MITIKOL-780540 format. One record per residue (C-alpha): x, y, z; residue number from 1. Coordinates in Angstrom, 2 decimals. Each point is the difference from the previous one (the first is absolute). Example, Ala and Ser with C-alpha at 12.3 -4.5 7.8 and 13.67 -1.06 7.14 Angstrom:
<rs>
12.30:-4.50:7.80:1 .
1.37:3.44:-0.66:2 .
</rs>
This chain:
<rs>
0.00:0.00:0.00:1 .
1.09:3.61:-0.43:2 .
-0.83:3.58:0.78:3 .
-1.70:2.41:-2.37:4 .
2.80:2.55:0.09:5 .
1.39:1.45:-3.20:6 .
3.37:-1.58:0.80:7 .
-1.07:-3.62:0.45:8 .
-2.22:-1.07:-2.89:9 .
0.95:-3.65:-0.53:10 .
-2.90:-2.48:-0.10:11 .
0.65:-3.49:1.45:12 .
-0.54:-2.90:-2.40:13 .
-0.58:-3.60:1.09:14 .
0.37:-2.91:-2.41:15 .
-1.16:-3.61:0.21:16 .
2.61:-2.75:0.15:17 .
-0.52:-1.01:-3.64:18 .
0.07:3.69:-1.05:19 .
-3.32:-0.23:-1.85:20 .
-1.76:2.43:2.34:21 .
1.23:3.29:1.43:22 .
-1.76:2.60:2.12:23 .
1.02:3.59:0.66:24 .
-1.28:1.80:3.10:25 .
-0.83:3.70:-0.01:26 .
-0.96:2.17:2.95:27 .
-2.49:2.87:0.18:28 .
1.33:3.48:-0.85:29 .
-1.48:3.06:1.70:30 .
-1.07:2.71:-2.49:31 .
2.19:2.55:1.80:32 .
3.03:-2.20:-0.69:33 .
-0.99:-0.58:-3.62:34 .
0.11:3.75:-0.65:35 .
3.78:-0.20:0.43:36 .
0.61:-3.13:-2.12:37 .
2.07:0.27:-3.15:38 .
-0.84:-1.92:-3.18:39 .
1.86:-3.17:0.95:40 .
-1.56:-0.07:3.47:41 .
-3.48:0.42:-1.47:42 .
0.65:-2.87:-2.41:43 .
1.28:-2.31:2.74:44 .
-2.99:0.72:2.20:45 .
-2.89:-0.01:-2.47:46 .
1.07:-1.52:-3.35:47 .
-0.12:-3.80:-0.39:48 .
2.26:-1.31:-2.78:49 .
1.03:-3.43:-1.24:50 .
-3.37:-1.62:0.61:51 .
0.27:-2.46:-2.88:52 .
3.21:-2.05:0.03:53 .
0.21:-3.37:-1.74:54 .
-0.89:-2.90:2.28:55 .
-0.25:2.19:3.07:56 .
-2.70:1.21:2.35:57 .
0.95:3.54:0.98:58 .
-1.89:1.57:2.92:59 .
0.03:3.37:1.76:60 .
-1.55:0.22:3.47:61 .
-0.88:3.56:0.95:62 .
-1.21:0.97:3.46:63 .
-2.37:2.45:-1.72:64 .
-3.23:-1.94:0.62:65 .
2.23:-3.13:-0.03:66 .
-0.35:-0.32:-3.75:67 .
2.02:-2.69:-1.77:68 .
0.79:0.82:-3.63:69 .
1.55:-2.67:-2.19:70 .
0.63:-1.61:-3.33:71 .
0.53:-3.55:-1.24:72 .
1.32:-0.91:-3.45:73 .
0.40:-3.76:-0.39:74 .
1.77:-1.42:-3.08:75 .
1.57:-3.34:1.00:76 .
-2.76:-1.33:2.22:77 .
-2.40:0.88:2.78:78 .
0.91:2.65:2.59:79 .
-1.39:-0.23:3.53:80 .
-1.20:2.98:2.04:81 .
2.06:-0.34:3.16:82 .
-0.57:1.58:3.41:83 .
3.34:1.50:1.02:84 .
0.55:1.41:3.50:85 .
-1.67:3.46:-0.48:86 .
-3.31:-1.72:-0.84:87 .
-0.05:-1.35:3.56:88 .
-1.93:-3.22:-0.62:89 .
0.82:-3.53:-1.25:90 .
-1.96:0.54:-3.23:91 .
-0.29:3.20:-2.03:92 .
-3.82:0.15:0.15:93 .
-0.54:-1.08:3.60:94 .
-1.01:3.57:0.88:95 .
0.00:1.69:-3.43:96 .
-1.97:0.31:-3.21:97 .
1.55:0.23:-3.45:98 .
-0.75:1.66:-3.32:99 .
1.77:-1.19:-3.16:100 .
0.01:1.71:-3.41:101 .
1.75:-1.61:-2.97:102 .
1.75:2.65:-2.13:103 .
1.97:-2.46:-2.16:104 .
-0.54:-3.17:-2.02:105 .
-2.48:-2.71:0.89:106 .
0.58:-1.84:3.24:107 .
-1.57:-1.93:2.85:108 .
-0.37:0.71:3.70:109 .
-0.49:-3.08:2.17:110 .
-1.79:0.54:3.31:111 .
-0.10:-3.17:2.06:112 .
-1.02:-2.67:-2.49:113 .
-1.82:2.32:-2.41:114 .
1.56:1.58:-3.08:115 .
-1.03:3.40:-1.36:116 .
1.19:0.85:-3.53:117 .
0.56:3.75:-0.41:118 .
0.45:1.87:-3.26:119 .
1.28:3.57:-0.41:120 .
-1.90:2.38:2.34:121 .
-1.92:-2.83:1.66:122 .
0.01:-0.02:3.80:123 .
-0.49:-2.27:2.96:124 .
-1.15:0.78:3.53:125 .
1.29:-2.52:2.57:126 .
-1.59:-0.05:3.44:127 .
1.57:-0.29:3.43:128 .
1.08:-3.52:0.97:129 .
0.25:-1.28:-3.57:130 .
3.09:-1.61:-1.45:131 .
2.60:-1.03:-0.65:132 .
0.31:2.36:-2.98:133 .
2.29:-0.52:-2.99:134 .
0.50:1.58:-3.42:135 .
0.80:-1.47:-3.43:136 .
0.23:1.28:-3.58:137 .
-1.58:-1.64:-3.04:138 .
3.06:0.82:-2.13:139 .
3.52:0.69:1.21:140 .
0.58:2.18:-3.07:141 .
-2.88:2.26:1.03:142 .
-0.19:-0.31:3.77:143 .
-2.86:1.15:2.17:144 .
0.68:2.96:2.25:145 .
-2.12:-0.33:3.12:146 .
-0.32:3.28:1.89:147 .
-0.78:-0.67:3.67:148 .
-1.71:2.22:2.58:149 .
-0.76:-1.17:3.52:150 .
-1.52:1.58:3.10:151 .
-0.85:-1.36:3.47:152 .
-3.39:-1.70:0.18:153 .
-2.45:-0.40:2.89:154 .
-2.35:-2.45:-1.75:155 .
-0.03:-2.60:-2.75:156 .
-1.63:0.68:-3.36:157 .
-0.23:-2.33:-3.00:158 .
2.82:-0.22:-2.49:159 .
-1.25:1.17:-3.39:160 .
1.38:0.57:-3.48:161 .
-0.83:3.44:-1.43:162 .
-0.01:0.86:-3.70:163 .
-0.63:3.26:-1.84:164 .
-3.60:-1.11:-0.55:165 .
-0.51:-0.49:3.76:166 .
1.29:3.47:0.93:167 .
-1.73:3.35:0.37:168 .
1.04:2.36:-2.80:169 .
-0.12:3.79:0.25:170 .
0.70:2.30:-2.94:171 .
1.68:3.17:1.29:172 .
1.73:3.17:-1.17:173 .
0.12:1.79:-3.34:174 .
2.39:0.37:-2.90:175 .
0.08:3.76:0.61:176 .
1.66:-0.59:3.38:177 .
2.18:-2.89:-1.27:178 .
-1.49:-2.47:2.49:179 .
-2.54:-2.06:-1.95:180 .
0.14:-3.39:1.71:181 .
-1.80:-3.16:1.07:182 .
0.06:-0.87:3.71:183 .
-0.45:-3.71:0.68:184 .
-1.03:-0.98:3.55:185 .
1.03:-3.61:0.62:186 .
0.21:-0.66:3.76:187 .
-2.82:2.29:1.05:188 .
-3.08:-0.37:2.25:189 .
-2.28:-0.14:-3.06:190 .
2.09:-2.74:-1.64:191 .
1.40:-2.29:2.70:192 .
0.30:0.00:3.78:193 .
3.25:0.89:1.73:194 .
1.07:1.18:3.45:195 .
1.84:3.22:-0.85:196 .
1.72:-0.54:-3.35:197 .
-1.48:1.98:-2.91:198 .
1.68:-0.40:-3.39:199 .
-0.46:0.80:-3.67:200 .
1.72:1.63:-2.93:201 .
-0.43:3.03:-2.21:202 .
0.72:0.06:-3.75:203 .
0.75:3.33:-1.68:204 .
-1.08:0.46:-3.61:205 .
2.72:0.72:-2.59:206 .
0.94:3.67:0.12:207 .
-1.09:0.32:3.65:208 .
2.60:0.23:2.75:209 .
-1.42:1.37:3.30:210 .
-1.38:-2.09:2.87:211 .
-1.73:1.00:3.23:212 .
0.05:3.76:-0.56:213 .
-1.37:2.01:1.75:214 .
1.70:-2.02:2.70:215 .
-1.19:-1.23:3.38:216 .
1.13:-1.65:3.20:217 .
-1.76:-2.58:2.18:218 .
1.47:0.02:3.48:219 .
-1.99:-3.10:0.97:220 .
1.86:-2.26:-2.43:221 .
3.17:-0.22:-2.06:222 .
0.33:-0.76:-3.70:223 .
2.48:-1.71:-2.31:224 .
0.39:0.71:-3.73:225 .
1.68:-2.30:-2.52:226 .
0.60:1.51:-3.44:227 .
0.03:-2.51:-2.89:228 .
-1.15:-0.75:-3.56:229 .
2.15:2.78:-1.44:230 .
2.93:0.39:-2.38:231 .
3.47:-0.69:1.47:232 .
1.08:3.63:-0.33:233 .
-3.24:1.46:1.40:234 .
0.38:1.61:3.41:235 .
-2.51:1.19:2.58:236 .
0.50:3.16:2.02:237 .
-1.75:-1.11:3.18:238 .
-1.05:2.81:2.36:239 .
0.08:-0.76:3.74:240 .
0.30:1.74:3.36:241 .
-2.21:2.27:2.08:242 .
-2.21:2.22:-2.18:243 .
1.99:3.08:1.05:244 .
3.40:-1.78:-0.18:245 .
-0.12:-2.06:-3.18:246 .
2.86:-2.07:-1.40:247 .
0.33:-2.16:-3.08:248 .
1.58:-3.30:-0.99:249 .
0.79:-1.18:-3.52:250 .
-1.35:-3.52:-0.42:251 .
0.93:-2.61:-2.63:252 .
-2.25:-2.82:-1.27:253 .
-1.00:-2.62:2.57:254 .
1.10:2.05:2.99:255 .
-2.28:0.74:2.95:256 .
-0.53:2.96:2.31:257 .
-1.01:-0.22:3.67:258 .
-2.32:2.88:0.91:259 .
-0.67:0.72:3.71:260 .
-3.39:1.34:1.00:261 .
1.34:3.56:0.33:262 .
1.45:0.06:-3.53:263 .
-1.57:0.93:-3.31:264 .
0.47:-2.54:-2.80:265 .
-0.29:1.36:-3.52:266 .
2.05:-0.58:-3.10:267 .
0.66:1.12:-3.55:268 .
1.70:-2.13:-2.62:269 .
2.03:0.64:-3.12:270 .
-2.59:-2.23:-1.75:271 .
-3.09:-1.94:1.04:272 .
0.26:-2.90:2.45:273 .
-1.95:-2.20:2.42:274 .
0.38:0.02:3.76:275 .
-1.19:-2.41:2.67:276 .
-1.24:1.67:3.17:277 .
-0.58:-1.70:3.32:278 .
-1.10:1.32:3.37:279 .
0.08:-1.31:3.55:280 .
-1.07:1.57:3.26:281 .
-3.05:0.80:2.07:282 .
-2.70:-0.50:-2.62:283 .
-0.78:-1.20:-3.53:284 .
-2.04:3.02:-1.08:285 .
1.50:0.93:-3.38:286 .
-1.39:3.56:0.21:287 .
1.58:0.73:3.41:288 .
2.32:2.79:-1.23:289 .
1.03:3.46:1.14:290 .
0.26:2.00:-3.22:291 .
2.63:2.71:-0.44:292 .
-0.86:3.07:-2.05:293 .
2.45:0.74:-2.81:294 .
0.69:3.43:1.46:295 .
1.04:-1.51:3.34:296 .
2.80:-2.17:-1.42:297 .
3.54:1.19:0.59:298 .
</rs>
């Protein structure tokens, strides 16, 4: 463990004995401290990189709402979801729920004895107490990329596969403001039951680049963004920080941002993109937001 000072910014990483699973632990940063962070410190605290490594399960455990953010990219065989020490239980899902979104080639998630095939942008909700969980790709030449999001759970809800057809779709924005987009609610109270995890993704139309602007905060829950489905040289200028003390991070494809409840989370890209959003905290009300007027941003 470490302090949140601007001098000591290393994040401890634990690895399983066979080196197929690693988990990085991050502490909570006070907004007053974040005001003094330089670019590298901001990136080490809030940017999650290297999620998809061949034949690895890569996890980040943040003490912000105890979110676990991860990626699994199997090529040679199945990868197991292990419970390393920060999880604090013999099995990963003993006291947690899990959302999975496939952003790569076709693959299969095995939960207990049941297999769930997932295509690109198909998702799976896995309830507390389920498992073991493992991941496999249909083709090694085009591996699946399973994006993982987990929060603590107080109850058990059914495991369910979720496709685009199952989800709630909202058409938002306008071409005039460069934010014409489709918001897809996947793990959502109107789609499937969960304890606190809410998850979906937003697809921007070609020629549209802005997301979540005007911006907002929601102090009762944190949020994680993963930017994907974009050209290799596309970059996102992700806006974060207190509304009157904003900062930005430049984000590459398939990198994630951790957003505390006190921080805005908006972005603009050099071209269109898709981003997966997930929230955990006190409630699952998607509209529980504290909007920030454009004139109040600094």
